[in-house]
N, C-alpha and C positions, 0 to 999 in steps of 0.2 A: 132669900135663904142665907143664913150665916153658916160659915164653915167652922165647925167646932172640933178642935183637936188640940188637946193639951200637950204642948211640946216642952220637954225638959231641956233647958239651954245646954246642959252637960252631955246631951245625947249624941252630938256630932251631926245632927241633921236639923233642918228647919221645916217650916210649913211649906215652903217652896219645894223642898225635896219630896215631901208627902204628896203634894198636889201633882208634881211632875210624875211621881210613881203612878198615881191614879190615871193621868193622861197616857202614860206608856202602856198601862194595863188595858186601857180602852182600845188600844190598837191591836194588842194580842197578848196572850199570857206570857209572862216573863218570870224567870227564876232569879235567885239571888245573884248569881254570877253576872247575868245580864244587867241587873240594876247596879251592881258595883261599878261596872264599866260606864253605864249611861249617866249615873249620878256622881261619879268620882268620889264615892264614899268607901270606907273600909268595910270589911265583912261584918264586924260587930255592929257598926252603925246601921247597916242595911238590915241585919237580923232584928235589931231593936225597932227600927222603923216599920218593918213588916209586922212585927208583933203588935205594935201600937195600932197600925191600920186594921189588923185582924181583930184585936180586942175591941176597937171602936166600931166594928161592923162594916168597914169599907171593903175589905178583901177577904177571900177565903182560899184555903189550899185546894189544889187540884193536882191531877197527875202531870199536868203540863207546867206547873209552877203556880203562881198566884193568879187568881181571877177576881174580877169585881163582883161584889154582892149587889143587891138592888139599891142599897144605900150608896155604894160606890158609883153605880151607874147614874143615880140621881145627881150626885155631886159632879160627875163628869159632864152631864147634861147642863148643869148650872154653869160650869166653867166654860163650856163651848158656847153657851148663849152669851156670856159676858166678856170672854177673852178670845181673841183670835191670835194665832201664832204657834210656834215661833217662825219668824221669817229672818233669814240671813241677809245682811246688807253688806255692801262694800264700804270702804272708808270714805267718809265725806267730811265737810267742815264741822258737822255736829255729831258725828260718830267716828271717833278718831283712833280706836285701837285696832289690833290685828283682827279681832272678831267682834262683830256688832250684830246683836240679835234683837229683833223688835217684836213686841207684842202690842196688840190693840186692845184697849179696854173700852167697851161701849158705854156711852152716855155718862161719863164721870168727869168731864172737864170742869164742872163747877166745884169739884172737890180739890182741884189743884190751886195752890196758893202761888208758890214760886218754884215748885218742883223739888225743893230741898228734901222734903220728907221722903219722896220716892228715891232720890239720889242716895240718901242715907241708907235706905233698905238695900240698895244695890251694893254699896260699899261694904255693908255687913256681910254680904255674900262673897266678897273678895274681888269685886269688879274695880276697874280703874275709874269708872264713872257711869252715869246714866243720863241720857238726854230725854226730857219730857217735851212732847209736842202736842198741843191741843188743836182741835179743829172746831171752828165755829163757822165762819164764812170763808176763812182762809186758815192755813196752818200757821201756828204761832208758838214760839218758844217763850215760856213765861220768863219775865225779867228782862234780859237784854233784847234789843230789837234786832234779832238775827234773821236773815233771810233763810228760809227752810228750803233745801234743795228739792227740785221737782221729783227726784227719785223716791223721796220719802212719801210723796203723795201717791205714787204708783204701787206702794206696798199693799195697801188694803182698800176695800170699798168703804170709803169714809162717809159718816153721817154726822150731822151737827151734834156736838157734845162729846165726840170721841176723843180718846187720848192715845197717843202712840208713845210707848216707852222703849228706848233703845239702850240696852245694856252693852257696855264696852269693856272688853278684857283681853288678856293675852291668851286665854284658853276659851274655846267655844262653849264648853259646859258651864263655865263660870259666867260668861256673858248671858247665856240662856237662863240660868237660875237667878241671876241678878235681876234681869228684866221681869221674870215671872214673880219674884218676890215683891218687886215694886207694884206690879199689877194686882197682886193679892192684897196689898195694903189699900189700894183704891176700893176694893170690894168690901173691906172690913171697916173703913172709916165713914 
């Protein structure tokens, strides 16, 4: 499944904001005010984002706020099948900011070159950095031969070919969206 949503770069939100909205709506209906707080967007951007999701058939209005349509539920199912997270981590040698949020992407380690593409996606979201960890028979950070802390192994139920993306930032919402943005890149390349 390809996630298709035309995002205008001037809109103030990204594909990560849109998919995070779908993930949040999968938990329970949520209104604009709740999304403004969770996504750290202004009201105009959230209004535009919800309009775009509604126009593209992902969400619909209800008395409790927005809820997912069948297309939105299918997209959420796809995301849950391929991405696990977010998981909050403490500071380690490979996750160095105040907030470190990890997502696991299933069976995409072969798409990782040096992790720079994923890091760039995180930086675009305002993160200080992103650490990419692949799992084959052991955990590995592409590029430098760094030893991966055992705590990273305990975050997820790992299978060969999995990738852990750790977004690092001084704000939790930025670290979360940065790691999610990098995860979405792996699903689209």
